[in-house]
MDAnalysis code that builds the backbone (N, CA, C; Angstrom):
import MDAnalysis as mda
import numpy as np

u = mda.Universe.empty(342, n_residues=114, atom_resindex=np.repeat(np.arange(114), 3), trajectory=True)
u.add_TopologyAttr("name", ["N", "CA", "C"] * 114)
u.add_TopologyAttr("resid", np.arange(1, 115))
u.add_TopologyAttr("resname", ["MET", "PRO", "GLU", "LEU", "ASP", "ARG", "VAL", "ILE", "GLY", "HIS", "SER", "LEU", "THR", "GLU", "ALA", "LEU", "ILE", "ARG", "GLY", "GLU", "ALA", "GLN", "GLY", "LEU", "PRO", "PRO", "ILE", "PRO", "PRO", "ARG", "TRP", "ARG", "ALA", "ALA", "VAL", "ALA", "GLU", "ILE", "ALA", "GLY", "CYS", "CYS", "HIS", "GLU", "ASN", "ARG", "PHE", "VAL", "TYR", "LEU", "ILE", "THR", "THR", "GLU", "PRO", "LYS", "PHE", "VAL", "ASP", "VAL", "LYS", "PRO", "LEU", "VAL", "GLU", "ALA", "GLY", "VAL", "TRP", "ILE", "LEU", "ASP", "ARG", "ILE", "ALA", "PRO", "ASP", "VAL", "ALA", "ALA", "HIS", "TYR", "VAL", "LEU", "HIS", "LEU", "ALA", "GLY", "VAL", "ALA", "SER", "PRO", "SER", "THR", "GLN", "GLU", "PHE", "VAL", "GLY", "ARG", "LEU", "ARG", "ALA", "ASP", "LEU", "ARG", "ALA", "THR", "ALA", "PRO", "VAL", "ALA", "VAL", "SER"])
u.atoms.positions = np.array([
    [-10.287, -78.112, 38.737],
    [-10.974, -76.975, 38.174],
    [-10.510, -75.653, 38.780],
    [-10.290, -75.585, 40.098],
    [-9.784, -74.329, 40.665],
    [-8.438, -73.924, 40.053],
    [-7.605, -74.921, 39.725],
    [-6.307, -74.625, 39.106],
    [-6.501, -73.969, 37.752],
    [-7.418, -74.506, 36.940],
    [-7.700, -73.892, 35.640],
    [-8.248, -72.488, 35.807],
    [-9.127, -72.319, 36.767],
    [-9.684, -71.002, 37.053],
    [-8.583, -70.018, 37.408],
    [-7.649, -70.458, 38.222],
    [-6.562, -69.582, 38.653],
    [-5.635, -69.231, 37.493],
    [-5.289, -70.208, 36.672],
    [-4.331, -69.999, 35.590],
    [-4.967, -69.316, 34.380],
    [-6.140, -69.786, 33.995],
    [-6.774, -69.267, 32.782],
    [-7.731, -68.126, 33.090],
    [-8.489, -68.265, 34.153],
    [-9.476, -67.233, 34.474],
    [-10.475, -67.092, 33.347],
    [-10.618, -65.891, 32.850],
    [-11.558, -65.619, 31.761],
    [-10.819, -65.226, 30.483],
    [-9.586, -65.640, 30.362],
    [-8.764, -65.272, 29.211],
    [-8.954, -66.264, 28.065],
    [-9.563, -65.803, 26.983],
    [-9.708, -66.657, 25.800],
    [-8.342, -67.010, 25.219],
    [-7.445, -66.053, 25.235],
    [-6.104, -66.281, 24.695],
    [-5.381, -67.357, 25.499],
    [-5.421, -67.247, 26.819],
    [-4.772, -68.242, 27.674],
    [-5.438, -69.612, 27.511],
    [-6.750, -69.631, 27.358],
    [-7.462, -70.898, 27.151],
    [-6.994, -71.569, 25.857],
    [-6.809, -70.796, 24.791],
    [-6.312, -71.369, 23.536],
    [-4.893, -71.899, 23.699],
    [-4.046, -71.121, 24.361],
    [-2.664, -71.547, 24.574],
    [-2.633, -72.857, 25.357],
    [-3.404, -72.919, 26.443],
    [-3.441, -74.135, 27.264],
    [-4.039, -75.310, 26.499],
    [-5.102, -75.051, 25.725],
    [-5.710, -76.114, 24.939],
    [-4.740, -76.693, 23.928],
    [-4.003, -75.815, 23.244],
    [-3.024, -76.275, 22.261],
    [-1.885, -77.029, 22.945],
    [-1.506, -76.608, 24.148],
    [-0.457, -77.317, 24.892],
    [-0.924, -78.714, 25.303],
    [-2.248, -78.895, 25.416],
    [-2.818, -80.190, 25.797],
    [-3.190, -81.043, 24.592],
    [-2.884, -80.572, 23.369],
    [-3.132, -81.383, 22.188],
    [-4.200, -80.879, 21.237],
    [-4.872, -79.776, 21.568],
    [-5.831, -79.197, 20.625],
    [-5.044, -78.685, 19.419],
    [-5.448, -79.051, 18.210],
    [-4.732, -78.511, 17.054],
    [-4.785, -76.984, 17.069],
    [-3.755, -76.324, 16.558],
    [-3.779, -74.858, 16.518],
    [-5.001, -74.367, 15.731],
    [-5.664, -73.380, 16.288],
    [-6.835, -72.827, 15.621],
    [-6.368, -72.138, 14.334],
    [-7.057, -72.360, 13.226],
    [-6.647, -71.743, 11.969],
    [-6.568, -70.210, 12.074],
    [-5.583, -69.614, 11.395],
    [-5.361, -68.160, 11.494],
    [-6.604, -67.312, 11.218],
    [-7.462, -67.747, 10.295],
    [-8.637, -66.931, 9.957],
    [-9.573, -66.775, 11.150],
    [-9.534, -67.707, 12.083],
    [-10.390, -67.611, 13.271],
    [-9.622, -67.127, 14.490],
    [-8.323, -67.342, 14.512],
    [-7.511, -66.865, 15.638],
    [-7.638, -65.350, 15.759],
    [-7.662, -64.653, 14.644],
    [-7.795, -63.192, 14.668],
    [-9.136, -62.780, 15.274],
    [-10.196, -63.502, 14.963],
    [-11.519, -63.192, 15.523],
    [-11.532, -63.403, 17.029],
    [-10.908, -64.478, 17.486],
    [-10.837, -64.756, 18.920],
    [-10.005, -63.676, 19.610],
    [-8.882, -63.299, 19.002],
    [-8.023, -62.270, 19.592],
    [-8.776, -60.938, 19.692],
    [-9.580, -60.636, 18.683],
    [-10.319, -59.374, 18.692],
    [-11.331, -59.325, 19.834],
    [-11.996, -60.419, 20.091],
    [-13.039, -60.444, 21.120],
    [-12.462, -60.733, 22.514],
    [-11.241, -61.266, 22.571],
    [-10.632, -61.656, 23.854],
    [-10.563, -60.500, 24.850],
    [-10.314, -59.313, 24.366],
    [-10.226, -58.163, 25.255],
    [-11.550, -57.784, 25.894],
    [-12.633, -58.344, 25.402],
    [-13.966, -58.050, 25.944],
    [-14.338, -58.960, 27.107],
    [-13.585, -60.023, 27.316],
    [-13.894, -60.981, 28.381],
    [-13.204, -60.562, 29.664],
    [-14.016, -60.217, 30.641],
    [-13.500, -59.819, 31.950],
    [-14.009, -60.787, 32.996],
    [-13.460, -60.730, 34.182],
    [-13.773, -61.703, 35.212],
    [-15.265, -61.836, 35.503],
    [-15.951, -60.751, 35.629],
    [-17.360, -60.816, 36.009],
    [-18.324, -60.330, 34.947],
    [-17.821, -60.025, 33.767],
    [-18.719, -59.496, 32.736],
    [-18.066, -59.539, 31.364],
    [-18.899, -59.359, 30.371],
    [-18.446, -59.245, 28.999],
    [-18.654, -57.788, 28.594],
    [-17.590, -57.131, 28.150],
    [-17.662, -55.727, 27.757],
    [-17.852, -55.680, 26.250],
    [-18.781, -54.864, 25.795],
    [-19.061, -54.824, 24.367],
    [-17.851, -54.344, 23.578],
    [-17.807, -54.761, 22.338],
    [-16.711, -54.435, 21.426],
    [-16.979, -53.079, 20.793],
    [-16.038, -52.189, 20.939],
    [-16.174, -50.852, 20.339],
    [-15.535, -50.894, 18.956],
    [-16.274, -50.406, 17.979],
    [-15.750, -50.364, 16.610],
    [-15.750, -48.932, 16.109],
    [-14.941, -48.697, 15.121],
    [-14.896, -47.358, 14.517],
    [-15.826, -47.265, 13.322],
    [-16.319, -48.392, 12.877],
    [-17.214, -48.442, 11.724],
    [-18.671, -48.408, 12.180],
    [-19.521, -47.666, 11.497],
    [-20.941, -47.634, 11.877],
    [-21.714, -48.819, 11.281],
    [-21.247, -50.029, 11.562],
    [-21.915, -51.225, 11.055],
    [-21.806, -52.331, 12.098],
    [-22.584, -53.375, 11.919],
    [-22.539, -54.508, 12.828],
    [-21.255, -55.291, 12.622],
    [-20.728, -55.815, 13.708],
    [-19.533, -56.643, 13.649],
    [-19.915, -57.997, 13.049],
    [-19.065, -58.514, 12.173],
    [-19.297, -59.822, 11.573],
    [-18.931, -60.896, 12.594],
    [-19.930, -61.569, 13.125],
    [-19.680, -62.594, 14.145],
    [-19.441, -63.976, 13.538],
    [-19.613, -64.098, 12.240],
    [-19.451, -65.405, 11.595],
    [-18.094, -66.051, 11.889],
    [-16.964, -65.331, 11.788],
    [-15.679, -65.975, 12.100],
    [-15.591, -66.451, 13.550],
    [-16.203, -65.732, 14.473],
    [-16.182, -66.133, 15.877],
    [-17.039, -67.380, 16.099],
    [-18.201, -67.427, 15.468],
    [-19.054, -68.615, 15.568],
    [-18.344, -69.819, 14.959],
    [-17.727, -69.610, 13.804],
    [-17.001, -70.706, 13.155],
    [-15.833, -71.191, 14.014],
    [-15.139, -70.270, 14.671],
    [-14.043, -70.662, 15.563],
    [-14.581, -71.525, 16.701],
    [-15.692, -71.105, 17.285],
    [-16.294, -71.880, 18.370],
    [-16.726, -73.256, 17.917],
    [-17.335, -73.333, 16.745],
    [-17.771, -74.627, 16.213],
    [-16.563, -75.507, 15.926],
    [-15.513, -74.918, 15.369],
    [-14.297, -75.676, 15.064],
    [-13.705, -76.270, 16.340],
    [-13.614, -75.456, 17.400],
    [-13.063, -75.929, 18.669],
    [-13.955, -77.022, 19.262],
    [-15.253, -76.786, 19.282],
    [-16.178, -77.779, 19.840],
    [-16.118, -79.097, 19.067],
    [-15.953, -79.011, 17.751],
    [-15.831, -80.227, 16.941],
    [-14.595, -81.021, 17.352],
    [-13.494, -80.317, 17.621],
    [-12.246, -80.991, 17.988],
    [-12.316, -81.626, 19.371],
    [-13.072, -81.026, 20.297],
    [-13.112, -81.557, 21.663],
    [-14.310, -82.466, 21.911],
    [-15.157, -82.656, 20.916],
    [-16.370, -83.479, 21.085],
    [-16.071, -84.856, 21.678],
    [-15.048, -85.586, 21.221],
    [-14.784, -86.897, 21.822],
    [-14.458, -86.816, 23.323],
    [-13.704, -85.798, 23.723],
    [-13.358, -85.641, 25.137],
    [-14.590, -85.277, 25.968],
    [-15.418, -84.395, 25.428],
    [-16.641, -83.987, 26.126],
    [-17.559, -85.199, 26.304],
    [-17.734, -85.960, 25.253],
    [-18.614, -87.132, 25.314],
    [-18.074, -88.185, 26.275],
    [-16.775, -88.436, 26.228],
    [-16.181, -89.435, 27.118],
    [-16.340, -89.016, 28.579],
    [-16.120, -87.744, 28.856],
    [-16.282, -87.243, 30.223],
    [-17.738, -87.400, 30.669],
    [-18.663, -87.040, 29.796],
    [-20.081, -87.148, 30.140],
    [-20.462, -88.603, 30.446],
    [-20.091, -89.500, 29.555],
    [-20.463, -90.906, 29.732],
    [-19.825, -91.487, 30.993],
    [-18.580, -91.120, 31.268],
    [-17.882, -91.646, 32.433],
    [-18.423, -91.093, 33.755],
    [-18.758, -89.805, 33.790],
    [-19.080, -89.156, 35.062],
    [-20.543, -88.768, 35.263],
    [-21.298, -88.599, 34.190],
    [-22.635, -88.015, 34.338],
    [-23.769, -88.833, 33.739],
    [-23.473, -89.732, 32.848],
    [-24.511, -90.437, 32.097],
    [-25.347, -91.352, 32.976],
    [-26.594, -91.493, 32.569],
    [-27.486, -92.444, 33.215],
    [-27.626, -93.687, 32.354],
    [-28.438, -94.595, 32.788],
    [-28.638, -95.854, 32.078],
    [-29.137, -95.622, 30.651],
    [-30.015, -94.666, 30.465],
    [-30.609, -94.424, 29.156],
    [-29.762, -93.506, 28.270],
    [-28.619, -93.055, 28.758],
    [-27.762, -92.140, 27.990],
    [-27.129, -92.854, 26.799],
    [-26.825, -92.111, 25.748],
    [-26.177, -92.719, 24.587],
    [-24.733, -93.115, 24.898],
    [-24.185, -93.982, 24.071],
    [-22.779, -94.362, 24.195],
    [-21.910, -93.165, 23.817],
    [-20.623, -93.249, 24.123],
    [-19.700, -92.171, 23.771],
    [-19.735, -91.924, 22.267],
    [-19.665, -92.984, 21.476],
    [-19.646, -92.845, 20.015],
    [-20.933, -92.197, 19.511],
    [-22.074, -92.621, 20.026],
    [-23.346, -92.037, 19.607],
    [-23.437, -90.573, 20.038],
    [-22.956, -90.266, 21.229],
    [-22.975, -88.905, 21.734],
    [-22.119, -87.998, 20.851],
    [-20.918, -88.460, 20.475],
    [-20.046, -87.682, 19.588],
    [-20.755, -87.438, 18.255],
    [-21.384, -88.465, 17.723],
    [-22.120, -88.307, 16.463],
    [-23.214, -87.253, 16.559],
    [-23.940, -87.254, 17.662],
    [-25.004, -86.267, 17.858],
    [-24.430, -84.853, 17.992],
    [-23.359, -84.735, 18.789],
    [-22.724, -83.422, 18.950],
    [-22.266, -82.874, 17.599],
    [-21.596, -83.719, 16.831],
    [-21.067, -83.257, 15.542],
    [-22.176, -82.959, 14.538],
    [-23.271, -83.684, 14.587],
    [-24.403, -83.379, 13.706],
    [-24.957, -81.993, 14.037],
    [-25.078, -81.693, 15.319],
    [-25.540, -80.363, 15.729],
    [-24.561, -79.282, 15.288],
    [-23.272, -79.546, 15.426],
    [-22.273, -78.561, 15.031],
    [-22.308, -78.314, 13.522],
    [-22.444, -79.391, 12.738],
    [-22.514, -79.222, 11.270],
    [-23.745, -78.434, 10.853],
    [-24.802, -78.561, 11.611],
    [-26.014, -77.796, 11.319],
    [-25.815, -76.311, 11.638],
    [-24.899, -76.020, 12.543],
    [-24.621, -74.640, 12.937],
    [-23.693, -73.951, 11.950],
    [-22.625, -74.623, 11.564],
    [-21.654, -74.051, 10.634],
    [-20.943, -75.197, 9.909],
    [-20.668, -75.021, 8.632],
    [-20.066, -76.102, 7.847],
    [-18.600, -76.368, 8.146],
    [-18.018, -75.690, 9.128],
    [-16.604, -75.881, 9.421],
    [-16.339, -77.137, 10.217],
    [-17.368, -77.722, 10.801],
    [-17.204, -78.960, 11.567],
    [-17.141, -80.104, 10.566],
    [-15.952, -80.630, 10.349],
    [-15.778, -81.640, 9.297],
    [-15.171, -82.939, 9.784],
    [-15.007, -83.107, 11.060],
    [-14.372, -84.336, 11.580],
    [-15.216, -85.548, 11.279],
])
């Protein structure tokens, strides 16, 4: 974990690059732009608000969809790690855990289709 912290830090862009190098499918272009736009707001100890030139609210839907898409893709890894390292006797199996995670993601945004 310290190695990831050192290499990636709080960089969303670097996290995507590293994730894709480890086998995460490339994030679709429609969401990559949203991540790139917000990436400059992530700093080591804080999140800096996004300044816009338009007097309207920023559309966060593409960013939420990007997050749901990524979480859907990593759900099996998250569940396997949980079951292997953290689960108790009453915890669900990896397969059941993945199913629950994906059901929650589909309820959040329809982009989770795995």
